[in-house]
KETI-475315 format. One line per field, with one value per residue: residue in one letter; x negated, y negated, z of N, C-alpha, C in turn. Coordinates in pm, whole numbers. Example, Ala and Ser with C-alpha at 12.3 -4.5 7.8 and 13.67 -1.06 7.14 Angstrom:
<lokols>
rest A_S .
n.east -1319_-1285 .
n.north 569_225 .
n.up 780_708 .
ca.east -1230_-1367 .
ca.north 450_106 .
ca.up 780_714 .
c.east -1320_-1290 .
c.north 330_-3 .
c.up 780_787 .
</lokols>
This chain:
<lokols>
rest M_D_K_L_L_I_G_I_D_A_G_A_T_N_C_R_V_A_I_A_D_S_A_G_A_R_L_A_E_A_H_G_G_P_A_N_I_A_N_N_Y_D_G_A_F_E_N_I_I_N_T_T_A_H_A_L_G_K_I_G_K_N_P_A_D_F_N_K_V_H_A_V_L_G_V_A_G_S_N_L_G_D_F_A_A_H_L_S_H_D_L_P_F_A_N_H_R_V_Y_N_D_V_R_I_S_I_A_G_A_L_G_E_N_Y_G_T_L_A_A_L_G_T_G_S_V_F_A_R_Q_D_E_S_G_F_K_M_G_G_G_W_G_F_L_M_S_D_E_G_S_G_A_K_I_G_Y_H_L_F_E_R_A_I_Y_A_E_D_G_V_F_E_H_T_D_L_T_R_A_I_I_A_E_F_D_G_S_I_G_T_L_V_E_A_A_K_A_M_P_P_H_E_F_G_N_Y_A_P_R_I_I_D_A_A_H_K_G_D_A_N_A_K_A_I_M_A_E_A_L_E_W_I_E_R_Q_V_D_A_I_G_F_R_E_D_Q_S_F_C_V_L_G_G_L_G_P_I_F_L_P_L_M_A_E_K_Y_Q_K_A_Y_I_E_S_K_G_N_A_L_D_G_A_I_M_L_A_A_K_K_W_G_K_S .
n.east 1835_1958_1866_1610_1567_1331_1263_1018_881_605_427_225_226_363_467_758_981_1246_1467_1690_1994_2089_2287_2221_2276_2174_1953_1741_1487_1165_892_568_215_26_21_-103_-240_-445_-590_-684_-733_-759_-665_-404_-298_-306_-126_112_151_159_377_581_579_660_923_1038_1014_1215_1440_1395_1202_871_521_472_689_658_617_865_1022_1151_1035_1048_831_757_488_264_6_-11_-4_-254_-577_-671_-527_-262_-251_-443_-321_-88_-198_-286_-66_151_408_701_815_758_765_568_589_543_594_782_952_1125_1236_1393_1576_1707_1811_1976_2119_2297_2325_2236_1973_1778_1504_1359_1102_996_767_494_336_422_649_807_1084_1266_1553_1712_1891_1668_1491_1251_1078_799_673_403_272_5_-162_-318_-544_-527_-262_74_202_433_461_435_166_32_150_54_-219_-226_-179_-423_-585_-469_-519_-795_-817_-682_-856_-1058_-947_-781_-511_-270_-319_-111_82_77_-147_-352_-332_-398_-666_-769_-740_-951_-1181_-1188_-1330_-1392_-1576_-1586_-1323_-1317_-1504_-1374_-1144_-1245_-1274_-1020_-755_-472_-232_-288_-304_-38_81_95_307_576_537_478_718_891_778_826_1105_1126_1038_768_535_327_385_635_556_403_600_770_610_578_844_885_712_831_1082_991_867_1084_1240_1059_1048_1284_1537_1893_2191_2436_2399_2301_2127_1887_1737_1471_1285_1110_1095_1294_1562_1490_1409_1616_1848_1734_1694_1778_2116_2204_2073_2169_2440_2431_2343_2345_2419_2179_2217_2101_1802_1448_1395_1647_1666_1464_1566_1801_1694_1564_1785_1916_1734_1686_1901_2241_2472 .
n.north 4960_4892_4604_4646_4588_4526_4551_4485_4556_4493_4574_4554_4800_4984_5040_4963_5034_4941_5022_4861_4800_4553_4416_4429_4661_4935_5186_5366_5454_5430_5516_5414_5382_5151_4795_4540_4275_4107_4246_4482_4473_4634_4886_4814_4721_4957_5115_4969_4994_5277_5348_5211_5347_5597_5540_5461_5702_5852_5778_5870_5726_5605_5501_5372_5217_4998_4745_4663_4590_4381_4212_4132_4061_4091_4026_4120_3919_3751_3481_3395_3278_3335_3555_3610_3495_3650_3905_3851_3810_4067_4236_4456_4403_4302_4059_3879_3778_3673_3667_3572_3826_3748_3585_3747_3878_3687_3627_3872_3894_3664_3639_3441_3235_2924_2871_2988_3200_3420_3637_3892_4099_4320_4118_3769_3555_3274_3136_2945_2884_2668_2397_2271_2467_2717_2766_2838_2919_2974_3311_3342_3531_3733_3614_3332_3268_3393_3372_3473_3725_4090_4166_3933_3898_4124_4065_3834_3946_4075_3849_3708_3880_3855_3584_3596_3752_3572_3395_3195_3248_3417_3760_4030_4337_4427_4301_4392_4664_4685_4614_4819_5034_5008_5101_4941_4716_4396_4335_4574_4580_4349_4413_4632_4505_4343_4509_4581_4621_4424_4582_4753_4586_4516_4750_4725_4561_4666_4752_4516_4378_4547_4520_4250_4249_4376_4187_4113_3862_3771_3904_3790_3526_3549_3631_3411_3210_3310_3297_3020_2941_3069_2938_2678_2713_2793_2560_2384_2477_2395_2450_2445_2382_2419_2603_2931_3164_3407_3694_3913_4225_4431_4301_4118_4178_4165_3902_3734_3726_3573_3326_2977_2853_2730_2860_3119_3083_3019_3251_3526_3861_4050_4055_4229_4414_4349_4460_4456_4181_4125_4250_4099_3843_3903_3970_3724_3581_3723_3887_3988_3724 .
n.up 4876_5196_5376_5612_5955_6211_6550_6788_7093_7237_7490_7793_7915_7749_7407_7234_6973_6763_6501_6283_6092_5841_5968_6226_6363_6555_6441_6489_6732_6888_7105_7218_7301_7521_7440_7463_7313_7389_7576_7452_7143_6905_6989_7065_6821_6671_6818_6781_6501_6469_6632_6506_6259_6346_6433_6187_6052_6167_6031_5782_5645_5557_5616_5371_5333_5489_5379_5311_5515_5785_6053_6402_6658_6997_7184_7428_7559_7343_7381_7434_7337_6992_6927_6841_6585_6457_6470_6322_6070_6012_6003_5814_5718_5522_5600_5903_6250_6514_6854_7202_7452_7642_7505_7354_7564_7703_7507_7483_7742_7787_7554_7332_7505_7665_7897_8182_8269_8504_8531_8723_8813_8826_8729_8677_8502_8349_8176_7927_7724_7501_7336_7235_7181_7267_7572_7779_8102_8328_8329_8262_8350_8611_8735_8712_8746_8786_9037_9291_9198_9214_9218_9306_9555_9690_9676_9835_10083_10143_10146_10358_10569_10593_10667_10908_11056_11076_11249_11158_11111_11323_11395_11284_11303_11040_10910_11073_11022_10750_10745_10903_10732_10565_10688_10911_10849_10731_10532_10383_10294_10132_9931_9814_9720_9519_9301_9233_9006_8887_8914_9124_9348_9336_9424_9696_9747_9807_10069_10206_10172_10315_10572_10616_10633_10875_11045_11066_11110_10939_10699_10647_10604_10371_10188_10201_10094_9835_9745_9750_9544_9325_9305_9255_9008_8850_8857_8736_8475_8376_8485_8499_8673_8551_8355_8236_8447_8478_8625_8603_8626_8870_9118_9106_9215_9482_9539_9444_9625_9823_9724_9676_9698_9461_9251_9275_9218_8949_8839_8610_8504_8318_7968_7791_7694_7626_7375_7257_7236_7047_6815_6787_6729_6489_6331_6323_6174_5930_5877_5782_5748 .
ca.east 1823_1997_1751_1581_1514_1255_1230_903_846_468_392_100_241_399_522_887_1021_1381_1503_1831_2034_2089_2385_2168_2316_2057_1943_1643_1398_1048_806_426_123_13_-1_-143_-345_-557_-668_-746_-665_-755_-574_-268_-254_-283_-1_223_170_198_512_672_587_740_1063_1082_1024_1342_1546_1350_1109_730_443_481_803_628_625_1005_1096_1143_1009_1021_749_724_361_188_-125_-10_-17_-394_-674_-615_-484_-138_-284_-513_-221_-1_-273_-308_57_182_551_744_825_749_739_501_616_509_698_889_1048_1229_1303_1498_1680_1785_1879_2077_2191_2302_2342_2125_1945_1645_1470_1243_1065_915_721_353_305_541_656_932_1114_1392_1598_1821_1902_1537_1412_1201_968_751_588_333_235_-134_-240_-338_-650_-492_-117_147_255_565_458_390_21_-11_195_-45_-345_-216_-193_-567_-633_-420_-591_-926_-799_-645_-978_-1135_-876_-697_-377_-261_-302_12_63_47_-285_-442_-326_-468_-810_-801_-746_-1082_-1280_-1191_-1435_-1357_-1670_-1541_-1198_-1349_-1568_-1271_-1053_-1312_-1259_-880_-676_-347_-129_-321_-253_107_127_116_424_688_501_492_862_945_730_897_1240_1115_1003_625_519_242_462_737_489_366_723_821_525_613_975_867_653_931_1179_923_846_1214_1276_965_1076_1401_1662_2013_2293_2551_2359_2275_2001_1871_1617_1434_1168_1133_1111_1410_1667_1439_1402_1739_1931_1662_1684_1877_2251_2224_2026_2259_2565_2407_2294_2425_2354_2114_2300_2029_1659_1362_1412_1772_1636_1387_1659_1889_1620_1543_1913_1943_1641_1691_2016_2361_2536 .
ca.north 4991_4785_4544_4702_4498_4594_4481_4548_4509_4542_4533_4601_4940_5065_4973_5017_4986_4975_4995_4825_4758_4407_4359_4442_4788_5018_5311_5457_5393_5511_5461_5444_5344_5009_4711_4403_4247_4038_4344_4578_4441_4748_4987_4761_4721_5097_5162_4902_5055_5418_5356_5169_5458_5702_5498_5469_5843_5906_5751_5918_5633_5630_5377_5303_5126_4885_4617_4636_4565_4246_4245_4038_4126_4025_4093_4079_3863_3668_3340_3371_3273_3339_3693_3615_3468_3770_4009_3811_3834_4210_4314_4490_4393_4204_3935_3904_3670_3720_3585_3632_3922_3685_3525_3845_3913_3591_3643_3989_3872_3558_3635_3306_3134_2842_2897_3007_3337_3449_3779_3913_4236_4317_3979_3684_3458_3200_3091_2872_2861_2571_2335_2227_2585_2809_2716_2938_2873_3086_3416_3329_3640_3742_3528_3190_3248_3509_3358_3535_3860_4195_4163_3821_3925_4215_3990_3744_4026_4088_3715_3670_3964_3794_3461_3634_3796_3450_3315_3092_3294_3524_3893_4105_4480_4448_4264_4486_4795_4683_4617_4953_5126_4990_5132_4834_4622_4296_4350_4686_4536_4252_4484_4711_4414_4291_4604_4618_4558_4368_4678_4811_4490_4527_4867_4687_4474_4724_4757_4379_4350_4622_4458_4123_4283_4416_4070_4085_3719_3750_3947_3687_3408_3581_3631_3273_3138_3359_3242_2877_2932_3109_2829_2565_2747_2791_2419_2322_2519_2321_2508_2361_2454_2447_2699_3066_3198_3552_3742_4047_4284_4506_4212_4031_4199_4130_3757_3661_3692_3479_3198_2876_2881_2682_2963_3234_3049_3019_3383_3621_3988_4054_4108_4336_4416_4278_4517_4397_4044_4125_4281_3984_3738_3947_3960_3583_3531_3791_3975_3935_3617 .
ca.up 5019_5286_5442_5743_6056_6315_6673_6853_7227_7254_7624_7852_7954_7633_7288_7194_6841_6721_6361_6271_5958_5825_6060_6361_6425_6583_6365_6549_6829_6921_7210_7203_7407_7557_7323_7496_7214_7452_7651_7361_7018_6813_7042_7059_6681_6633_6879_6714_6369_6482_6688_6398_6163_6410_6427_6048_6017_6215_5933_5653_5581_5590_5614_5242_5340_5577_5307_5277_5638_5840_6193_6511_6759_7123_7209_7546_7526_7222_7419_7467_7228_6857_6906_6765_6445_6411_6450_6212_5946_5988_5993_5676_5691_5422_5678_6046_6343_6635_6971_7330_7489_7719_7410_7322_7691_7735_7405_7521_7870_7782_7428_7272_7610_7711_8037_8237_8306_8589_8521_8843_8826_8866_8699_8674_8394_8353_8040_7905_7587_7491_7205_7188_7146_7369_7654_7873_8211_8389_8234_8222_8406_8756_8787_8713_8742_8840_9172_9304_9141_9304_9230_9389_9691_9746_9691_9950_10205_10167_10180_10492_10666_10611_10744_11045_11122_11104_11348_11096_11143_11420_11340_11309_11276_10898_10878_11143_10955_10622_10774_10953_10618_10501_10792_11009_10808_10631_10421_10299_10231_10027_9819_9747_9650_9399_9191_9216_8900_8941_8953_9254_9446_9332_9498_9835_9759_9883_10212_10258_10176_10428_10696_10632_10682_11014_11125_11075_11080_10822_10582_10621_10549_10233_10109_10195_9998_9701_9712_9720_9411_9225_9288_9192_8866_8784_8839_8643_8338_8330_8535_8513_8749_8467_8253_8287_8510_8482_8692_8560_8689_8992_9234_9086_9316_9614_9561_9411_9742_9909_9657_9713_9648_9324_9159_9283_9150_8804_8799_8533_8474_8188_7860_7722_7723_7532_7241_7207_7198_6921_6706_6772_6660_6351_6261_6298_6073_5800_5864_5718_5824 .
c.east 1868_1873_1733_1518_1442_1235_1120_876_711_416_263_105_273_450_653_929_1163_1399_1652_1864_2047_2194_2338_2207_2195_2063_1850_1555_1282_965_662_346_114_-27_-24_-262_-463_-646_-746_-679_-651_-658_-429_-215_-222_-152_122_253_220_340_615_689_674_889_1118_1101_1156_1458_1498_1259_967_652_443_595_778_651_767_1086_1064_1140_994_947_736_602_292_49_-127_-18_-161_-479_-608_-564_-358_-164_-354_-412_-132_-68_-279_-180_99_327_581_754_813_733_677_527_551_623_809_992_1159_1303_1417_1610_1769_1868_1996_2160_2183_2313_2217_2100_1801_1627_1351_1219_960_883_581_295_433_532_796_957_1249_1424_1718_1819_1767_1446_1372_1083_929_665_524_291_92_-223_-271_-438_-604_-342_-50_190_398_572_415_240_-26_35_96_-178_-340_-216_-341_-624_-593_-488_-729_-915_-760_-768_-1066_-1067_-791_-549_-384_-250_-161_-16_20_-98_-385_-448_-405_-619_-852_-816_-877_-1192_-1293_-1289_-1384_-1449_-1629_-1414_-1227_-1412_-1467_-1179_-1114_-1289_-1114_-817_-543_-247_-159_-283_-100_162_153_245_539_661_515_639_927_904_801_1038_1238_1063_856_598_433_312_567_675_451_490_779_741_558_746_965_810_754_1030_1116_903_978_1259_1187_995_1204_1534_1773_2123_2413_2518_2316_2136_1995_1738_1592_1316_1201_1154_1230_1518_1621_1449_1532_1824_1865_1659_1798_2010_2268_2178_2121_2391_2549_2371_2396_2347_2292_2206_2233_1881_1580_1378_1542_1748_1560_1477_1753_1820_1593_1671_1948_1858_1665_1814_2131_2423_2672 .
c.north 4870_4733_4603_4596_4580_4500_4556_4479_4569_4491_4593_4748_5029_4977_5042_4952_5032_4936_4966_4793_4606_4338_4368_4569_4880_5150_5413_5379_5487_5438_5503_5390_5194_4922_4565_4366_4171_4135_4437_4563_4563_4855_4942_4764_4864_5148_5096_4969_5199_5432_5313_5281_5571_5667_5506_5613_5904_5876_5783_5825_5666_5499_5303_5202_5006_4751_4584_4596_4427_4260_4122_4114_4035_4095_4035_4031_3770_3519_3302_3367_3267_3479_3701_3591_3588_3880_3976_3836_3981_4289_4337_4468_4287_4065_3970_3773_3732_3619_3649_3723_3859_3620_3622_3888_3817_3598_3763_3964_3775_3562_3496_3196_3050_2876_2931_3152_3337_3600_3808_4060_4237_4179_3896_3588_3397_3142_3020_2869_2766_2509_2290_2345_2666_2745_2822_2871_2991_3188_3411_3435_3624_3640_3385_3164_3359_3495_3411_3674_3962_4193_4052_3838_4019_4147_3901_3819_4042_3955_3679_3753_3905_3668_3491_3679_3677_3360_3204_3121_3395_3658_3945_4252_4504_4416_4352_4619_4795_4683_4756_5053_5114_4997_5022_4724_4525_4308_4461_4649_4443_4322_4568_4621_4361_4380_4638_4547_4510_4473_4744_4715_4500_4645_4836_4607_4539_4729_4620_4343_4420_4559_4325_4147_4319_4304_4041_3943_3695_3794_3844_3562_3430_3575_3490_3190_3180_3301_3095_2859_2965_2996_2707_2591_2742_2646_2353_2357_2456_2379_2404_2442_2491_2542_2830_3078_3349_3587_3885_4097_4348_4421_4118_4051_4168_3981_3683_3629_3591_3338_3106_2903_2839_2785_3082_3206_3052_3157_3460_3750_3982_4118_4225_4327_4344_4329_4467_4254_4034_4153_4163_3871_3775_3935_3816_3530_3591_3875_3912_3829_3664 .
c.up 5100_5357_5581_5833_6162_6433_6744_6986_7262_7388_7674_7888_7836_7520_7252_7063_6813_6575_6357_6126_5955_5911_6204_6431_6436_6508_6430_6644_6856_7026_7185_7320_7429_7438_7360_7408_7273_7529_7561_7225_6928_6860_7035_6916_6635_6692_6818_6580_6382_6537_6586_6296_6218_6403_6285_6004_6060_6122_5792_5576_5625_5582_5481_5240_5431_5506_5261_5401_5694_5992_6282_6618_6881_7179_7332_7505_7408_7252_7451_7340_7091_6823_6820_6617_6382_6379_6331_6077_5910_5964_5847_5634_5585_5484_5825_6122_6468_6747_7094_7373_7571_7628_7377_7449_7721_7632_7438_7646_7859_7655_7367_7378_7629_7858_8064_8280_8399_8580_8627_8858_8883_8840_8708_8557_8396_8214_8035_7757_7590_7353_7149_7153_7268_7442_7755_7979_8281_8284_8187_8285_8553_8809_8806_8730_8823_8985_9177_9248_9246_9325_9321_9534_9760_9771_9816_10084_10241_10213_10324_10601_10696_10698_10889_11123_11159_11207_11291_11122_11257_11348_11372_11280_11132_10866_10951_11069_10825_10643_10821_10839_10540_10608_10896_10976_10702_10509_10327_10225_10112_9907_9743_9664_9521_9278_9160_9096_8958_8988_9087_9368_9453_9409_9646_9855_9836_10034_10277_10272_10295_10561_10722_10685_10830_11105_11139_11026_10956_10694_10545_10560_10403_10143_10094_10095_9856_9656_9675_9579_9302_9200_9222_9043_8789_8760_8734_8498_8285_8374_8545_8578_8663_8352_8319_8348_8525_8547_8651_8642_8822_9115_9221_9191_9458_9639_9534_9534_9836_9851_9699_9641_9502_9222_9158_9212_8999_8750_8715_8519_8335_8084_7789_7757_7614_7389_7177_7160_7067_6801_6681_6694_6514_6270_6231_6185_5935_5777_5789_5808_5872 .
</lokols>
């Protein structure tokens, strides 16, 4: 049997698995449920295994063949605690490597190029690959990180509405409107915000972006602060003007035109997605030369 390579993109929203031959040519693909090992280890592990079995089944293989395949996994939550070591111990594959999901994202986006990645969605994370290897910045979650993300932009709207009510900032239509939606009460707004998961804060991001385009001062301030953080993170991770720069995620097209000229000049379109990156890394490790 030709050596089988597996790429696994195990994210917070879903798990995607691709099967490839030893040259990296795609044979089959399958999708499954969420697989953030820090949020729900057992559920994530089950989804990784079941989705892999589904993909193998499409080429006539079954779970008995797990110990014959070679896998690269990019797994959400693997940069926290000892979850990656736990997962690595439990996996049934002949060979495998467990990385954070941003590792396979930058490999897919930049291919073999050296450069920097900013991934801007509900969360945010920054990464770099060059002759010294791989480096990641941010990505520590909503509570302690994720500046420049949809979730943090939404959070800062709630924060700014509170400060405006206290007289620290001037109110605008946007901050007045958000308070009005919570019965005109800061107390009600605060209690609601305490229970909001990151994606619910992220739901406010399009509204803030639209308000900023229309000139709302508080929306513009929130966006300007987010942009400053993004550029600082990109520089901190090691951005170089003579190397590639890629921006991913739903907010990528929003912020890229706002960034300084040096970033725009270095920008390249993504060469592929995270699953492409996982297969590429597996082919480099175990595939045909």
